C-alpha positions in Angstrom: -76.8 -0.6 -42.3 -73.5 0.4 -40.9 -74.2 3.2 -38.6 -70.5 4.3 -38.1 -70.5 5.9 -41.5 -72.9 8.5 -42.9 -72.7 9.8 -46.5 -73.9 13.2 -47.8 -74.7 13.1 -51.5 -76.0 16.0 -53.6 -78.5 16.5 -56.4 -75.8 18.6 -58.3 -72.3 19.8 -58.0 -72.0 22.7 -55.5 -75.2 21.7 -53.8 -73.5 22.1 -50.4 -72.1 18.6 -49.8 -68.7 19.9 -48.7 -70.2 22.6 -46.4 -72.6 20.1 -44.8 -69.9 17.6 -44.1 -67.8 20.3 -42.5 -70.6 21.6 -40.4 -71.7 18.1 -39.2 -68.2 17.2 -38.4 -67.9 20.3 -36.1 -71.3 19.6 -34.5 -70.2 16.1 -33.6 -66.8 17.2 -32.4 -68.4 19.7 -30.0 -70.2 16.7 -28.4 -66.8 15.0 -27.8 -67.2 12.4 -30.5 -64.4 10.9 -32.5 -65.1 12.0 -36.1 -63.2 11.8 -39.4 -64.2 13.2 -42.8 -63.9 11.1 -46.0 -64.4 11.6 -49.7 -63.8 8.5 -51.9 -63.1 10.3 -55.1 -62.4 14.0 -55.6 -61.7 16.0 -58.8 -60.1 19.3 -58.0 -57.0 21.4 -58.8 -56.9 22.7 -55.2 -55.1 20.3 -52.9 -53.6 20.3 -49.5 -50.4 18.5 -48.2 -51.2 15.9 -45.6 -49.3 14.9 -42.4 -48.2 11.6 -44.1 -46.7 13.4 -47.0 -49.5 13.0 -49.5 -52.1 15.3 -50.9 -55.9 15.5 -50.7 -58.6 17.9 -51.8 -58.7 21.2 -49.8 -62.3 20.5 -48.8 -61.2 17.4 -46.9 -58.4 19.5 -45.2 -61.1 22.0 -44.1 -63.3 19.1 -42.9 -60.4 17.6 -41.0 -60.0 21.0 -39.3 -63.6 20.9 -38.3 -62.9 17.5 -36.6 -59.8 18.9 -34.9 -57.6 16.7 -37.0 -54.7 17.2 -39.4 -55.5 16.0 -43.0 -54.4 12.5 -43.9 -54.3 10.9 -47.3 -56.8 8.3 -46.2 -59.4 11.0 -46.0 -59.5 11.4 -49.8 -57.9 8.2 -51.3 -58.6 9.1 -54.9 -57.8 12.6 -56.2 -58.1 13.5 -59.8 -56.2 16.6 -61.0 -57.2 17.5 -64.6 -54.4 18.5 -66.9 -56.2 18.3 -70.2 -59.9 18.4 -71.2 -60.0 14.6 -71.3 -57.3 13.5 -68.9 -56.0 13.9 -65.3 -53.3 13.0 -63.0 -54.5 10.2 -60.8 -53.4 10.4 -57.2 -54.1 7.3 -55.0 -53.8 7.5 -51.3 -51.9 10.8 -51.6 -49.3 9.7 -54.2 -49.4 10.5 -57.9 -49.9 7.2 -59.9 -50.1 8.2 -63.5 -51.8 10.4 -66.1 -54.9 8.7 -67.4 -57.4 9.6 -70.1 -61.1 9.4 -69.0 -61.7 6.0 -70.7 -58.6 4.5 -69.1 -59.5 5.8 -65.7 -63.0 4.3 -66.1 -61.5 0.8 -66.5 -59.1 1.5 -63.5 -62.0 2.3 -61.1 -62.1 -1.3 -59.9 -58.6 -1.0 -58.6 -59.3 2.5 -57.3 -62.3 1.1 -55.3 -59.9 -1.3 -53.5 -57.8 1.7 -52.4 -61.0 3.6 -51.3 -62.2 0.7 -49.2 -58.7 0.2 -47.7 -58.5 3.8 -46.6 -62.1 3.7 -45.2 -61.3 0.6 -43.2 -58.3 2.2 -41.7 -60.3 5.3 -40.6 -62.9 3.0 -39.1 -60.3 1.5 -36.9 -59.3 4.9 -35.6 -62.5 6.9 -35.3 -66.0 6.3 -34.0 -67.9 7.9 -36.9 -67.0 8.8 -40.5 -68.8 11.5 -42.4 -68.5 11.0 -46.1 -68.9 13.5 -49.0 -70.1 12.3 -52.3 -69.1 13.8 -55.7 -71.4 15.5 -58.2 -74.7 13.6 -58.3 -75.6 10.0 -57.7 -78.1 10.2 -60.6 -75.6 10.7 -63.4 -76.6 7.7 -65.5 -73.5 7.6 -67.6 -71.3 7.4 -64.5 -73.2 4.7 -62.6 -71.0 1.8 -64.0 -68.1 1.1 -61.6 -69.1 4.1 -59.5 -66.9 4.7 -56.5 -67.9 8.3 -55.7 -71.5 8.0 -54.6 -74.0 5.1 -54.4 -71.3 2.6 -55.5 -69.4 3.4 -52.3 -72.5 3.6 -50.1 -73.5 0.1 -51.3 -70.0 -1.2 -50.8 -69.8 -0.2 -47.1 -73.6 -0.4 -46.6 -74.1 3.1 -45.1 -77.0 5.4 -44.9 -77.3 8.5 -47.2 -78.7 12.0 -46.9 -79.3 13.9 -50.1 -78.8 17.7 -50.1 -80.2 20.1 -52.7 -79.5 23.9 -53.3 -82.8 25.8 -53.3 -81.1 29.0 -54.4 -80.6 27.4 -57.9 -84.4 26.8 -58.2 -86.3 23.6 -58.9 -85.3 22.1 -55.6 -88.3 19.6 -55.4 -87.6 18.4 -59.0 -84.0 17.9 -58.1 -84.7 15.8 -55.1 -87.6 13.8 -56.5 -85.8 13.2 -59.8 -82.6 12.2 -58.1 -84.4 9.7 -55.9 -86.3 8.3 -58.9 -83.2 7.6 -60.8 -81.8 5.4 -58.1 -82.4 1.7 -57.8 -84.9 0.5 -55.2 -82.0 -0.8 -53.0 -80.3 2.6 -53.2 -83.5 4.5 -52.5 -84.0 2.4 -49.4 -80.6 3.6 -48.0 -81.6 7.3 -48.4 -82.6 8.4 -44.9 -83.8 11.9 -45.8 -83.1 15.3 -47.4 -81.6 18.6 -46.5 -82.4 21.8 -48.4 -79.6 24.2 -48.6 -79.2 28.0 -49.1 -82.8 29.1 -48.4 -83.7 32.8 -48.3 -87.1 34.1 -47.2 -90.0 33.1 -45.0 -89.8 29.4 -44.1 -93.6 29.4 -43.6 -94.0 29.8 -47.4 -91.9 26.7 -48.0 -93.7 24.5 -45.5 -96.4 23.2 -47.9 -93.7 22.1 -50.3 -91.8 20.3 -47.5 -95.0 18.5 -46.5 -95.6 17.4 -50.1 -92.0 16.2 -50.5 -92.2 14.1 -47.4 -95.6 12.6 -48.3 -94.6 11.9 -51.9 -91.2 10.3 -51.3 -91.8 8.9 -47.8 -88.5 10.5 -46.7 -88.1 13.2 -44.0 -86.6 16.6 -44.5 -84.0 16.9 -41.8 -83.7 20.6 -42.1 -83.6 23.8 -44.2 -80.3 25.5 -44.0 -80.4 29.3 -44.5 -78.3 31.2 -47.0 -75.4 32.4 -45.0 -74.3 35.6 -46.5 -70.5 36.2 -46.4 -69.7 32.7 -45.1 -66.1 31.8 -45.6 -65.1 28.2 -46.3 -62.2 27.2 -48.5 -63.4 26.4 -52.0 -63.1 22.8 -53.2 -62.4 23.9 -56.8 -64.6 26.7 -58.0 -63.0 30.1 -58.2 -64.7 33.0 -56.5 -64.4 35.6 -59.3 -65.5 38.6 -57.3 -63.5 40.4 -54.7 -64.9 40.6 -51.2 -63.2 44.0 -50.6 -64.9 47.3 -49.9 -64.4 49.8 -52.8 -64.2 52.8 -50.4 -61.3 51.2 -48.5 -59.4 49.8 -51.5 -55.8 50.9 -51.6 -54.1 48.1 -53.5 -55.3 46.6 -56.8 -54.3 43.0 -57.6 -54.9 41.2 -60.9 -54.7 37.4 -61.4 -55.0 35.9 -64.9 -57.2 32.8 -64.7 -55.4 30.2 -66.9 -57.2 27.1 -68.0 -55.4 24.9 -65.4 -55.0 27.3 -62.6 -54.4 25.4 -59.3 -54.5 26.1 -55.6 -56.2 29.5 -56.1 -57.1 29.4 -52.4 -53.7 31.2 -52.1 -55.7 34.3 -52.9 -58.4 33.9 -50.2 -56.6 36.3 -47.7 -56.5 38.9 -50.5 -60.2 38.4 -51.4 -61.1 38.9 -47.7 -58.8 41.9 -47.1 -60.8 45.1 -46.9 -58.0 47.2 -48.4 -57.4 44.9 -51.4 -59.3 44.8 -54.7 -58.4 41.5 -56.4 -59.7 40.9 -59.9 -59.6 37.6 -61.7 -59.2 38.1 -65.5 -60.4 35.3 -67.8 -60.1 34.7 -71.5 -60.8 37.7 -73.8 -61.0 40.1 -70.9 -58.9 43.3 -70.7 -56.7 43.4 -67.6 -57.4 46.5 -65.6 -54.5 48.6 -64.2 -52.9 47.0 -61.2 -50.3 47.5 -58.4 -49.6 43.8 -58.3 -50.1 41.0 -60.9 -49.9 37.4 -59.6 -49.2 34.4 -61.8 -50.8 31.5 -60.0 -50.0 27.8 -59.7 -50.7 25.6 -62.7 -51.3 21.9 -63.3 -50.0 22.3 -66.9 -47.4 25.0 -67.0 -46.6 24.8 -70.7 -50.2 24.9 -71.8 -51.0 27.8 -69.4 -47.9 29.8 -70.5 -49.0 29.3 -74.1 -52.5 30.5 -73.1 -51.0 33.6 -71.5 -49.1 34.4 -74.7 -52.2 33.9 -76.9 -54.1 36.3 -74.6 -51.5 39.0 -74.9 -50.2 38.8 -71.3 -46.5 39.2 -72.3 -47.2 42.7 -73.5 -49.3 43.4 -70.4 -46.6 42.3 -68.0 -43.9 44.2 -69.9 -46.0 47.4 -69.6 -46.9 46.7 -66.0 -43.2 46.4 -65.0 -42.2 49.4 -67.1 -44.5 51.6 -65.1 -43.2 50.2 -61.7 -45.8 47.5 -61.0 -45.0 44.5 -58.9 -45.1 40.9 -60.2 -45.4 37.7 -58.1 -45.2 34.1 -59.4 -46.3 31.2 -57.3 -45.2 27.6 -58.0 -46.0 27.2 -61.7 -46.3 30.9 -62.0 -42.7 31.2 -60.7 -41.5 28.7 -63.3 -43.0 30.9 -66.0 -40.8 33.8 -64.9 -37.6 32.1 -66.0 -35.8 31.7 -69.3 -36.5 28.0 -70.0 -38.7 25.1 -68.9 -37.5 21.6 -69.7 -39.8 18.6 -69.8 -37.5 15.7 -70.7 -39.7 13.0 -69.2 -42.9 14.2 -71.0 -44.7 14.9 -67.8 -47.0 17.5 -69.2 -46.9 16.5 -72.9 -44.3 15.7 -75.5 -40.7 15.7 -74.2 -39.4 19.1 -75.1 -38.1 22.5 -73.8 -39.8 25.8 -74.3 -39.0 29.4 -73.5 -40.4 31.0 -70.3 -41.2 34.7 -70.0 -37.5 35.5 -69.6 -38.0 38.0 -66.9 -35.4 36.3 -64.5 -32.3 34.3 -65.2 -33.1 30.7 -64.2 -34.4 27.5 -65.7 -36.8 24.8 -64.5 -36.7 21.1 -65.2 -39.9 19.1 -64.6 -39.3 15.9 -62.7 -41.5 12.8 -62.2 -41.2 12.9 -58.4 -43.5 15.5 -56.8 -42.4 17.6 -53.9 -45.0 17.4 -51.1 -44.3 19.1 -47.8 -45.6 21.5 -45.2 -43.0 24.0 -44.2 -42.2 26.9 -42.0 -39.5 29.6 -42.2 -39.0 33.2 -42.7 -39.7 35.7 -45.5 -36.5 37.5 -46.7 -38.1 40.9 -47.4 -36.9 43.9 -45.4 -34.1 43.9 -42.9 -35.6 41.3 -40.6 -37.3 38.1 -41.9 -40.8 37.6 -40.7 -42.4 34.2 -40.0 -44.0 32.4 -42.9 -45.6 29.0 -43.3 -47.2 27.1 -46.1 -46.9 24.0 -48.3 -45.2 22.8 -51.5 -46.8 20.8 -54.3 -44.6 20.8 -57.4 -42.8 18.6 -59.8 -40.1 21.1 -60.9 -36.5 21.9 -59.9 -35.3 25.4 -60.7 -31.7 26.5 -61.0 -29.8 29.6 -62.1 -28.0 32.8 -61.0 -31.2 34.6 -60.2 -31.9 32.2 -57.4 -28.9 33.5 -55.5 -31.3 36.1 -54.2 -34.1 33.9 -52.6 -37.4 35.0 -51.3 -37.8 32.6 -48.3 -35.7 30.5 -46.0 -37.5 27.2 -45.2 -36.0 24.9 -42.5 -32.4 25.4 -43.4 -32.8 25.8 -47.2 -33.7 28.6 -49.5 -36.6 28.9 -51.9 -37.8 31.4 -54.5 -36.3 34.4 -56.1 -36.2 38.2 -55.9 -35.2 40.4 -58.8 -32.4 42.9 -58.4 -34.8 45.8 -58.6 -37.2 44.1 -56.1 -40.1 44.4 -58.6 -40.5 40.6 -59.2 -40.8 37.8 -56.6 -41.3 34.1 -57.2 -41.7 31.1 -54.9 -42.8 27.5 -54.8 -44.6 28.1 -51.5 -48.3 28.0 -51.5 -50.3 29.7 -48.7 -47.7 32.5 -48.4 -50.4 35.1 -47.6 -52.0 32.9 -44.9 -49.5 33.9 -42.1 -50.7 37.3 -40.9 -47.1 38.8 -40.6 -46.0 37.4 -43.9 -49.1 38.6 -45.6 -48.6 42.1 -44.2 -45.0 42.2 -45.4 -45.9 41.0 -48.9 -48.7 43.6 -49.2 -46.3 46.3 -48.0 -43.8 45.2 -50.7 -46.7 45.5 -53.3 -47.4 49.1 -52.2 -50.1 48.9 -49.5 -49.3 51.7 -47.0 -51.7 51.1 -44.2 -52.3 47.4 -43.8 -54.8 45.4 -41.7 -53.9 42.0 -40.4 -55.8 39.1 -42.0 -55.6 35.9 -40.0 -57.0 33.3 -42.4 -56.8 30.5 -39.9 -59.0 32.5 -37.5 -61.4 33.3 -40.3 -61.6 29.6 -41.2 -62.5 28.7 -37.7 -65.1 31.4 -37.5 -66.7 30.1 -40.8 -66.8 26.5 -39.6 -68.3 27.6 -36.2 -70.9 29.8 -37.9 -71.9 26.9 -40.1 -72.2 24.5 -37.2 -74.2 27.0 -35.2 -76.6 27.4 -38.1 -77.0 23.6 -38.5 -77.6 23.2 -34.8 -80.6 25.5 -35.0 -82.2 24.1 -38.2 -81.3 20.4 -38.4 -83.5 17.7 -36.6 -80.7 16.6 -34.4 -82.7 13.7 -32.9 -83.3 12.3 -36.4 -79.6 12.8 -37.2 -78.7 10.9 -34.1 -81.0 8.1 -35.0 -79.4 7.9 -38.5 -76.0 7.8 -37.0 -77.0 5.2 -34.4 -76.3 7.6 -31.5 -78.2 7.1 -28.3 
């Protein structure tokens, strides 16, 4: 088998594949090795802009950070961004290709595999080892045909596989044995061992189960990773519904409606981690609590999500919120909703049509087929002196109108966003606007927070990756890992 590539597969979604790849990448980087992350196919509405002007899943961006690299579109050559219950935008090597229904994409997978192998081959030429993350589970029988995300890829490049399972869910031995049993004999042979993730308790009480698992399957357990309370790693797609703030320190209440196609909700990680901020995510049928700030997040389907907001009664909520002096922020698709009209002449999100926005600010948006993808730096135009800000843009809309004469940010010689005349409403296409400590402070001050603490999200990301790598270094059989990787 090819020992320059190692694939981490899981018994289920959220078993810990992303975290393990991140931690292993950092472990190997510490040893001075040339490492790159890779995920053949990802389905996520959280994405990151790459250095080559494409987009990849945010988990791959975090893994690239663990390797000391900037994310590149080759690290996630197929990205699926769902915009209906049965269809998604298909992004190949960083560029949007088309919207496809599930059945159409299934037939397209043969061509998608060619892009996957092309990207993997390029990474092989640049780096000594590639650590690959699978998707979901390799044992999904209905997805085995033309598989490019798990064993289909491992077979194509002939690489070893480690399977991870989450013991915190329960049934960990059934998950591992059942997954292995549903693989073909050839696929079983390339499984080099197991890792058990998120264990709490006395490891001595688990030992008899580990011994049985190794004897029954003939595969070693490389390690048992403890449950790391409070570990911060960027989410691949799942939304963390609960705030990490401390109730006794809370001074600012933030509410975010969770629309069906909410995207890039990692924008809110600095707020979840801020000890003085209580952020609440409000889903369907839930009553929004009183708030100092309401944020309309990015969206993969602006029209559908705006219609959902109306059906859930959010127009009346926003009107009341603003009437009593609350602040409102729209990010990307959320900003587009603030305007008077949204036009979709090219049928990007559905039938070609125009529909009314919330009408809170005087501007219109026209959706375009070409997507804006860029990492940017600039200054925030709040207060007398603009503070530094940085982030990224991922949007397919162009906004225009008189309200934009008062922008929110200046980005490399151009202006972006909008501020209402009364300073109650802000909007911007910029994602990650809370990530820069100074900009985050300024925005929270605008929202009403009087005594702010600086949250440096980049530093917290580094600390989370290092903490994960430290834990793996203690519990993983590194000699066995070296043998699997072909390291001597």
